[in-house]
Every structure is written in structure tokens, then in C-alpha cells.
N, C-alpha and C positions, 0 to 999 in steps of 0.2 A: 590454457585455462582448464581447470578441472571440470568434469561433467556436472552439469547443473540440472537439478530436479526440482519441480514444484509440486508440492503435496498438500493434502488437507491438514490443517492444524489439529493437534491433539492437546490434551491437558498437559502433556510433557513440554509443550512449547510456551507455557505461561510465563516462565522466567525470562526466556529470550525476548519475547514480545514486550514485557515490562521494561527490560534493560534498554532495548532500542527506543521504545516510545519515550523514555525519560532521558535519553541522550540530549544534551543541549542543542545540537544541530537539528535533530528531529523535532524537538519542541519549537525551535524557531520557525520551522517550516509548517507547523501544524496550526490549525484554526485555534486551538486552545494551547497556549504556550506554557501554562502552569505545569509543574510536575504533578504526576498522578500518584496518589497514595496507593500502596499495595492493596488495601481493602477495596478501594474503588476499582482498581484494575482487575482484581480477582472476580468481582461481580460482573464486570463488563465482559471479560474473557469468557467466563462460563456461559453467559447469555449468548455471546456470539456463536460459539461452537454448537449450541443447542438449537438455534433458530434456523429453519430451512430457508428463510428469505434473506439470510446474510451468509457470506462465504469468506472464510479466512484461510489463506494458503501461505505455506512457508517455503522459501527457496533454500535449497541446500547445495553446497559445492564441497566436494571431497569429504562428505560426511558431516560438515558443520553447517549450521543455520546461518544464512547470510542476509536474508531479506524476507519481507512479508508483503502481501497484497490482500486487501479486503474489498469485497463487492457488497454494497448495500442497496437493496431495492429502493427505487424511486417510483413515482406514479407512472412514469413511462421510461423504462430502462433501468439502469443501475449506475451507481457512482463507484469509481475506483479510487482507493487510497493506498499508497505504498510507502515503504520505508526500507532502507538498507542499513545494515549494522555498520557502525563506525569503522571497524577494521576491514570491511568489505567495500567501502566506497571507492569510486573511481576505478573500478575493476570490470565494469560492464554489467554488474548484476541488476542494477535498476532496469536497464533495457530488457535483459533476459526475463526478469520477473514480470514486467508488463507484457511482453510478447507471449510468454507461456501462459500467463493469466488470461489474456484475451482469447487464446485458443480454447481454454477450458470453460470460459464464461460465454454462454450462448445467447444470453439476453442482450438486446440492443435497444437503443443506443447505450454506449458506455460513456459517461462523462467523468471528468476529472477537474476539480476546482483547485487551482494552484496559486500560491502567493507569487506575485511578480518577482520578488527577491529570490525565489527558489529556482534560480537559473538551470540547475541540474535537472530538476523534474520537468521544467518546461521544455528543455532540449530533448529529454528522453521521451516525453509524450509526443512531441512533433515527429521524432524519428520512428516511433512506433506506429505512426499513421493517424494520430489524433489531429484534428484541425481546430483552430480558434473558433469559439462559439460564444463570444461575449464575455460576460462576467458581472459580478455584483459583490458588494460588501468587501471591496478591496482584493477580490480574488479574480483570476483569469479562468474562464471555463474553456475546456477542450473537449471535443466530442469525437467519438468513433461510431460510425453507423454499421 
């Protein structure tokens, strides 16, 4: 497996994040399953990288972007959301993204709300040390203290 690096997102990552976010498998696993128009994505992306209370990180392997993880402030702790590029799925990058991300994110607890049908993310969260913590709205909640 090529060397994996997780780094802060920059404006240069806007197209990668747009492409992966609108991938049908990513959309199916997301809270919002509709395709995101470019204009909406552009506004969202620019606000994310400008806000100190949110953090977007990009995973790279062999110089190519393969994944992303976002940490959003909650009243107590942060919520993690991640996605892996279609061409990089089933290569272990989801697990690496989460593990490296939680090393870089010092706020706790970290929670992840995952659809039960998203078995890959459920398995990766458990493998990374998250534990089941209930759920609501059709989502399973996992937490890491």
C-alpha cells in the first residue's frame, strides 16, 4: 500500500470533494441523498475551509486524493463524517482516514452517525475504536471518547 497522508483541505480540493460527494454510493450513504449542484457545493466548501470550528482533511496515497474526513463542532465534542473515492474503496483508506483523523482531532468525544445499510462505515468505525452509542432518525450513532 502506498504511503498515506492526511492533510488540511485547500481550495485545490474543491473538485475532488465535489466528485466524491456526488458519487452514487456516497450519496446513498449520506443524510442527504440528492446530488449537490456545483454552486451549492462551492459555497459550502468555501465556508468549511474558512471556519475554525470545522475541519476538512484530505487523504492522499501515492500523490492522489483518495478520501476526506470532516469534523464539525457539536455542543459537546465533534461529529466525524468521511468518504472514500470510488476508485480507492476496499483498499483500507477509510480506516486509515479515520485513524489519522482522530489523531489530529483532539476534541472529544467524537461521534459518527451512520446509516445501518452502510456496513463498510459501521465496520470501519468499530475497528477504529468507536462504540455503539444509540441512534436516532434512522441512523446509528458511534462514539469515541
